[in-house]
MMTF fields as JSON, N, C-alpha, C and O atoms, coordinates in Angstrom:
{
  "mmtfVersion": "1.0.0",
  "mmtfProducer": "UNKNOWN",
  "numBonds": 391,
  "numAtoms": 392,
  "numGroups": 98,
  "numChains": 1,
  "numModels": 1,
  "chainsPerModel": [1],
  "groupsPerChain": [98],
  "chainIdList": ["A"],
  "bondAtomList": [4, 2, 8, 6, 12, 10, 16, 14, 20, 18, 24, 22, 28, 26, 32, 30, 36, 34, 40, 38, 44, 42, 48, 46, 52, 50, 56, 54, 60, 58, 64, 62, 68, 66, 72, 70, 76, 74, 80, 78, 84, 82, 88, 86, 92, 90, 96, 94, 100, 98, 104, 102, 108, 106, 112, 110, 116, 114, 120, 118, 124, 122, 128, 126, 132, 130, 136, 134, 140, 138, 144, 142, 148, 146, 152, 150, 156, 154, 160, 158, 164, 162, 168, 166, 172, 170, 176, 174, 180, 178, 184, 182, 188, 186, 192, 190, 196, 194, 200, 198, 204, 202, 208, 206, 212, 210, 216, 214, 220, 218, 224, 222, 228, 226, 232, 230, 236, 234, 240, 238, 244, 242, 248, 246, 252, 250, 256, 254, 260, 258, 264, 262, 268, 266, 272, 270, 276, 274, 280, 278, 284, 282, 288, 286, 292, 290, 296, 294, 300, 298, 304, 302, 308, 306, 312, 310, 316, 314, 320, 318, 324, 322, 328, 326, 332, 330, 336, 334, 340, 338, 344, 342, 348, 346, 352, 350, 356, 354, 360, 358, 364, 362, 368, 366, 372, 370, 376, 374, 380, 378, 384, 382, 388, 386],
  "bondOrderList": [1, 1, 1, 1, 1, 1, 1, 1, 1, 1, 1, 1, 1, 1, 1, 1, 1, 1, 1, 1, 1, 1, 1, 1, 1, 1, 1, 1, 1, 1, 1, 1, 1, 1, 1, 1, 1, 1, 1, 1, 1, 1, 1, 1, 1, 1, 1, 1, 1, 1, 1, 1, 1, 1, 1, 1, 1, 1, 1, 1, 1, 1, 1, 1, 1, 1, 1, 1, 1, 1, 1, 1, 1, 1, 1, 1, 1, 1, 1, 1, 1, 1, 1, 1, 1, 1, 1, 1, 1, 1, 1, 1, 1, 1, 1, 1, 1],
  "groupList": [{"groupName": "UNK", "atomNameList": ["N", "CA", "C", "O"], "elementList": ["N", "C", "C", "O"], "formalChargeList": [0, 0, 0, 0], "bondAtomList": [1, 0, 2, 1, 3, 2], "bondOrderList": [1, 1, 2], "singleLetterCode": "X", "chemCompType": "L-PEPTIDE LINKING"}],
  "groupTypeList": [0, 0, 0, 0, 0, 0, 0, 0, 0, 0, 0, 0, 0, 0, 0, 0, 0, 0, 0, 0, 0, 0, 0, 0, 0, 0, 0, 0, 0, 0, 0, 0, 0, 0, 0, 0, 0, 0, 0, 0, 0, 0, 0, 0, 0, 0, 0, 0, 0, 0, 0, 0, 0, 0, 0, 0, 0, 0, 0, 0, 0, 0, 0, 0, 0, 0, 0, 0, 0, 0, 0, 0, 0, 0, 0, 0, 0, 0, 0, 0, 0, 0, 0, 0, 0, 0, 0, 0, 0, 0, 0, 0, 0, 0, 0, 0, 0, 0],
  "groupIdList": [1, 2, 3, 4, 5, 6, 7, 8, 9, 10, 11, 12, 13, 14, 15, 16, 17, 18, 19, 20, 21, 22, 23, 24, 25, 26, 27, 28, 29, 30, 31, 32, 33, 34, 35, 36, 37, 38, 39, 40, 41, 42, 43, 44, 45, 46, 47, 48, 49, 50, 51, 52, 53, 54, 55, 56, 57, 58, 59, 60, 61, 62, 63, 64, 65, 66, 67, 68, 69, 70, 71, 72, 73, 74, 75, 76, 77, 78, 79, 80, 81, 82, 83, 84, 85, 86, 87, 88, 89, 90, 91, 92, 93, 94, 95, 96, 97, 98],
  "secStructList": [7, 7, 1, 7, 3, 3, 3, 3, 3, 3, 7, 7, 1, 1, 7, 7, 6, 6, 7, 3, 3, 3, 3, 3, 3, 3, 3, 6, 6, 6, 7, 7, 3, 3, 3, 3, 3, 3, 3, 3, 7, 7, 7, 6, 6, 6, 1, 1, 7, 3, 3, 3, 3, 3, 3, 3, 3, 3, 3, 6, 6, 3, 3, 3, 3, 3, 3, 3, 3, 3, 3, 3, 3, 3, 6, 6, 6, 3, 3, 3, 3, 3, 3, 3, 3, 3, 3, 7, 7, 7, 6, 6, 6, 1, 7, 7, 7, 7],
  "xCoordList": [56.42, 57.305, 58.613, 59.611, 58.65, 59.859, 60.785, 61.734, 60.544, 61.373, 60.885, 59.721, 61.79, 61.419, 60.572, 60.801, 59.596, 58.723, 58.374, 58.348, 58.109, 57.614, 56.109, 55.612, 55.373, 53.919, 53.55, 53.951, 52.777, 52.343, 50.826, 50.138, 50.31, 48.876, 48.541, 49.248, 47.447, 46.97, 45.733, 44.714, 45.809, 44.681, 44.542, 45.387, 43.492, 43.309, 43.138, 42.546, 43.655, 43.525, 42.093, 41.641, 41.385, 39.996, 39.111, 39.547, 37.876, 36.921, 36.127, 35.014, 36.721, 36.087, 35.74, 36.434, 34.681, 34.304, 35.415, 36.038, 35.65, 36.602, 38.029, 38.851, 38.369, 39.723, 39.892, 38.935, 41.103, 41.375, 41.852, 42.735, 41.268, 41.691, 42.179, 41.39, 43.473, 43.979, 45.463, 45.998, 46.137, 47.566, 48.237, 47.625, 49.527, 50.337, 51.627, 52.277, 51.985, 53.22, 54.204, 53.885, 55.416, 56.427, 57.689, 58.13, 58.264, 59.485, 60.603, 60.842, 61.286, 62.311, 63.516, 64.192, 63.798, 64.972, 64.723, 65.55, 63.587, 63.33, 62.357, 62.367, 61.514, 60.495, 59.25, 58.364, 59.169, 57.993, 56.838, 57.036, 55.627, 54.423, 54.332, 54.459, 54.109, 53.937, 52.471, 51.947, 51.812, 50.401, 49.734, 50.354, 48.463, 47.649, 46.309, 45.715, 45.821, 44.501, 43.807, 44.443, 42.496, 41.712, 40.326, 39.869, 39.661, 38.327, 38.174, 38.815, 37.299, 37.029, 36.096, 35.173, 36.329, 35.554, 34.329, 34.373, 33.243, 32.038, 31.546, 31.573, 31.105, 30.515, 29.005, 28.501, 28.283, 26.856, 26.016, 24.983, 26.427, 25.614, 25.734, 24.847, 26.813, 27.005, 26.159, 25.886, 25.744, 24.918, 25.694, 25.085, 27.009, 27.805, 29.281, 29.674, 30.072, 31.511, 32.147, 31.706, 33.181, 33.936, 35.332, 36.104, 35.65, 36.95, 37.876, 37.451, 39.158, 40.15, 41.367, 41.874, 41.842, 43.1, 43.859, 43.338, 45.098, 45.909, 47.259, 47.967, 47.619, 48.909, 49.75, 49.263, 51.019, 51.937, 53.077, 53.712, 53.335, 54.436, 55.65, 55.577, 56.761, 57.993, 58.955, 59.14, 59.563, 60.612, 61.81, 61.715, 62.937, 64.169, 63.941, 64.516, 63.11, 62.874, 61.877, 61.679, 61.241, 60.262, 58.912, 58.831, 57.843, 56.494, 56.267, 56.468, 55.853, 55.611, 54.122, 53.608, 53.439, 52.008, 51.32, 51.907, 50.063, 49.281, 47.868, 47.249, 47.357, 45.987, 45.245, 45.668, 44.126, 43.321, 41.957, 41.285, 41.549, 40.224, 39.424, 39.852, 38.274, 37.382, 36.058, 35.43, 35.623, 34.338, 33.435, 33.88, 32.143, 31.18, 29.79, 29.599, 28.819, 27.436, 26.643, 26.7, 25.903, 25.008, 23.595, 23.133, 22.896, 21.542, 20.647, 20.668, 19.875, 18.943, 19.608, 18.917, 20.918, 21.601, 22.543, 22.707, 23.16, 24.09, 25.53, 25.803, 26.431, 27.859, 28.41, 28.046, 29.287, 29.902, 31.406, 31.872, 32.151, 33.597, 34.07, 33.622, 34.987, 35.614, 37.097, 37.716, 37.663, 39.089, 39.734, 39.321, 40.75, 41.464, 42.892, 43.597, 43.32, 44.671, 45.441, 45.003, 46.586, 47.441, 48.783, 49.316, 49.326, 50.645, 51.449, 50.9, 52.749, 53.638, 54.009, 54.457, 53.822, 54.196, 55.65, 56.074, 56.399, 57.801, 57.91, 57.018, 58.964, 59.099, 58.986, 58.547, 59.372, 59.289, 57.851, 57.549, 56.938, 55.555, 54.651, 53.665, 54.964, 54.099, 54.057, 55.103, 52.831, 52.747, 53.123, 52.756, 53.846, 54.291, 53.214, 52.647, 52.926, 51.945, 52.57, 53.753, 51.746, 52.275, 51.588, 51.912],
  "yCoordList": [93.871, 94.524, 93.794, 94.413, 92.505, 91.739, 91.686, 90.902, 92.489, 92.472, 91.391, 90.992, 90.931, 89.926, 90.565, 91.708, 89.811, 90.308, 89.178, 88.006, 89.552, 88.616, 88.794, 89.919, 87.684, 87.733, 87.22, 86.128, 88.032, 87.666, 87.596, 88.43, 86.595, 86.518, 87.425, 87.444, 88.183, 89.04, 88.386, 88.268, 87.961, 87.35, 88.017, 87.815, 88.806, 89.468, 88.447, 87.386, 88.773, 87.878, 87.833, 86.808, 88.943, 88.997, 89.325, 89.966, 88.884, 89.101, 90.376, 90.327, 91.52, 92.813, 93.475, 93.265, 94.265, 94.957, 95.887, 96.597, 95.867, 96.781, 96.295, 96.954, 95.155, 94.63, 93.938, 93.379, 93.971, 93.421, 91.98, 91.657, 91.132, 89.741, 89.594, 89.746, 89.3, 89.211, 88.941, 88.168, 89.601, 89.401, 90.74, 91.684, 90.804, 91.983, 91.525, 90.583, 92.2, 91.934, 93.036, 94.221, 92.637, 93.615, 93.409, 92.279, 94.515, 94.483, 93.842, 94.238, 92.853, 92.118, 92.981, 92.73, 93.987, 94.817, 95.938, 96.175, 96.63, 97.809, 97.553, 98.288, 96.523, 96.261, 97.111, 97.085, 97.87, 98.705, 97.867, 96.858, 98.304, 97.63, 97.845, 98.968, 96.75, 96.813, 96.604, 97.253, 95.699, 95.407, 94.927, 94.274, 95.263, 94.833, 94.405, 95.135, 93.234, 92.797, 92.007, 91.326, 92.114, 91.385, 91.965, 92.696, 91.633, 92.177, 92.544, 91.967, 93.529, 93.961, 92.963, 92.455, 92.683, 91.672, 92.275, 93.396, 91.531, 91.787, 93.229, 93.911, 93.691, 95.019, 94.856, 94.781, 94.801, 94.497, 95.56, 95.23, 96.827, 97.881, 97.947, 98.491, 97.405, 97.504, 96.495, 96.694, 95.429, 94.437, 93.503, 92.706, 93.569, 92.687, 92.844, 93.483, 92.26, 92.244, 93.486, 93.959, 94.0, 95.125, 94.615, 94.242, 94.603, 94.128, 95.311, 96.359, 95.132, 96.193, 95.627, 94.568, 96.343, 96.014, 97.32, 98.276, 97.364, 98.574, 98.215, 97.356, 98.878, 98.695, 99.937, 101.057, 99.74, 100.853, 100.729, 99.68, 101.818, 101.84, 102.454, 103.565, 101.732, 102.21, 102.686, 102.021, 103.839, 104.336, 104.663, 105.463, 104.033, 104.197, 103.904, 104.57, 102.915, 102.489, 103.327, 103.089, 104.309, 105.15, 105.036, 104.86, 105.136, 105.089, 106.316, 107.444, 106.104, 107.2, 107.359, 108.476, 106.238, 106.288, 105.112, 104.042, 105.324, 104.279, 104.331, 105.394, 103.16, 103.058, 102.062, 100.915, 102.508, 101.671, 101.445, 102.396, 100.183, 99.811, 99.274, 98.329, 99.87, 99.412, 99.065, 99.931, 97.816, 97.425, 96.89, 96.203, 97.225, 96.894, 96.849, 97.229, 96.388, 96.299, 97.464, 97.743, 98.139, 99.212, 98.638, 98.202, 98.627, 98.066, 98.719, 99.936, 97.9, 98.278, 98.705, 98.841, 98.92, 99.34, 98.283, 98.179, 97.501, 96.465, 96.778, 97.524, 96.191, 96.288, 97.635, 98.112, 98.246, 99.523, 99.44, 98.62, 100.289, 100.322, 101.765, 102.604, 102.043, 103.354, 103.147, 102.24, 103.994, 103.929, 105.224, 106.317, 105.09, 106.239, 106.188, 105.199, 107.26, 107.335, 108.417, 109.565, 108.043, 108.983, 109.045, 108.019, 110.24, 110.414, 111.369, 112.309, 111.125, 112.01, 113.147, 112.913, 114.372, 115.515, 115.872, 116.043, 115.981, 116.4, 117.772, 118.166, 118.5, 119.839, 119.843, 120.838, 118.755, 118.689, 118.596, 119.003, 118.054, 117.822, 118.986, 119.245, 119.697, 120.753, 121.908, 122.444, 122.309, 123.46, 124.746, 124.949, 125.595, 126.863, 127.921, 128.062, 128.671, 129.766, 130.937, 131.238, 131.6, 132.736, 133.993, 135.044],
  "zCoordList": [49.287, 48.346, 48.183, 47.812, 48.445, 48.236, 49.446, 49.447, 50.469, 51.668, 52.63, 52.598, 53.477, 54.47, 55.568, 55.961, 56.051, 57.108, 58.067, 57.69, 59.303, 60.298, 60.402, 60.356, 60.544, 60.672, 62.059, 62.462, 62.781, 64.125, 64.169, 63.581, 64.871, 65.12, 66.292, 67.299, 66.15, 67.227, 67.811, 67.13, 69.055, 69.744, 71.106, 71.978, 71.303, 72.6, 73.725, 73.527, 74.886, 76.04, 76.554, 77.065, 76.418, 76.869, 75.68, 74.725, 75.746, 74.669, 74.949, 75.471, 74.591, 74.835, 73.509, 72.514, 73.483, 72.246, 71.761, 72.549, 70.442, 69.824, 69.739, 69.102, 70.359, 70.249, 68.904, 68.367, 68.356, 67.03, 67.125, 67.92, 66.319, 66.174, 64.747, 63.814, 64.548, 63.177, 63.127, 63.921, 62.164, 61.934, 61.698, 61.199, 62.074, 61.79, 61.112, 61.564, 60.031, 59.302, 59.668, 59.569, 60.097, 60.498, 59.673, 59.463, 59.208, 58.418, 59.243, 60.384, 58.664, 59.399, 59.733, 60.73, 58.925, 59.147, 60.155, 61.036, 60.03, 60.868, 62.01, 62.998, 61.896, 62.909, 62.741, 63.595, 61.647, 61.385, 60.865, 60.19, 61.192, 60.683, 59.178, 58.69, 58.448, 56.998, 56.644, 55.74, 57.358, 57.087, 58.367, 59.207, 58.494, 59.623, 59.055, 58.261, 59.448, 58.974, 60.068, 60.872, 60.076, 61.065, 61.177, 60.299, 62.266, 62.497, 63.975, 64.853, 64.214, 65.58, 66.24, 65.603, 67.498, 68.212, 68.874, 69.381, 68.865, 69.659, 69.633, 70.657, 68.488, 68.403, 68.258, 67.138, 69.364, 69.306, 68.611, 68.028, 68.654, 68.058, 66.549, 65.892, 65.974, 64.523, 63.76, 62.577, 64.405, 63.731, 62.834, 62.119, 62.84, 61.998, 62.299, 63.275, 61.456, 61.643, 61.01, 59.963, 61.658, 61.128, 60.783, 61.666, 59.474, 58.998, 58.761, 58.273, 59.113, 58.962, 58.242, 58.611, 57.201, 56.53, 56.362, 55.787, 56.866, 56.76, 56.163, 56.688, 55.054, 54.391, 54.609, 54.462, 54.961, 55.174, 54.183, 54.078, 53.448, 52.49, 53.174, 53.7, 53.167, 53.781, 52.701, 51.681, 52.935, 52.045, 52.925, 53.856, 52.614, 53.398, 54.883, 55.743, 55.178, 56.553, 57.332, 58.523, 56.687, 57.369, 56.697, 55.482, 57.485, 56.933, 56.062, 56.512, 54.829, 53.895, 53.606, 53.554, 53.42, 53.109, 53.786, 53.948, 54.182, 54.826, 54.273, 54.223, 53.852, 53.351, 54.23, 54.377, 54.818, 55.701, 55.068, 54.669, 54.976, 54.484, 55.67, 56.333, 55.935, 56.999, 56.34, 55.73, 56.45, 55.869, 56.969, 57.888, 56.848, 57.89, 57.285, 56.129, 58.06, 57.613, 58.183, 59.381, 57.313, 57.739, 57.716, 56.662, 58.857, 58.875, 57.813, 57.628, 57.135, 56.08, 54.772, 53.762, 54.755, 53.528, 52.979, 51.764, 53.843, 53.394, 53.77, 54.71, 53.017, 53.3, 52.824, 51.749, 53.625, 53.284, 53.53, 54.322, 52.849, 53.026, 53.072, 52.291, 54.003, 54.121, 53.852, 54.407, 52.999, 52.693, 53.174, 52.786, 54.022, 54.574, 54.047, 54.248, 53.368, 52.825, 53.571, 53.646, 54.118, 54.842, 54.137, 53.714, 54.01, 53.432, 54.3, 54.875, 54.393, 55.119, 54.177, 53.055, 54.635, 53.811, 54.063, 55.206, 52.992, 53.081, 52.438, 51.688, 52.706, 52.116, 50.594, 50.019, 49.928, 48.469, 47.985, 46.863, 48.836, 48.435, 48.821, 48.132, 49.909, 50.425, 49.435, 49.068, 48.987, 48.07, 48.793, 49.95, 48.114, 48.703, 48.534, 47.451, 49.603, 49.534, 48.787, 48.952, 47.954, 47.188, 47.531, 46.978]
}
C-alpha cells in the first residue's frame, strides 16, 4: 500500500511437517505483519504442497482485515483453494439487535 516494509525470509531450523518456509513482510513503522507467503514443509498425508498467502490490511497502525489463501492438492480431484476472510468488528460495523 505504498508504505515501507521489511521483508524477512522464514527458514525453519529443522525439517518438520507443518513448518512454514517462505517470507514475511512487516510494516517498517509499526512492526506489524503486512503479508506472509510460503508453503508448509513435508506434509506426507496431503500428497502435495500446501501454499499459504496471507494479506493483512492495516488502518491507523492496527490490523483491520486479513485474507488468507491456502491452496493444496486433493487426491483424485486436483488443486483446491480455501479463502479465509477475517475482519475486526468495531461498534460502527456491528448490527444493533432490535
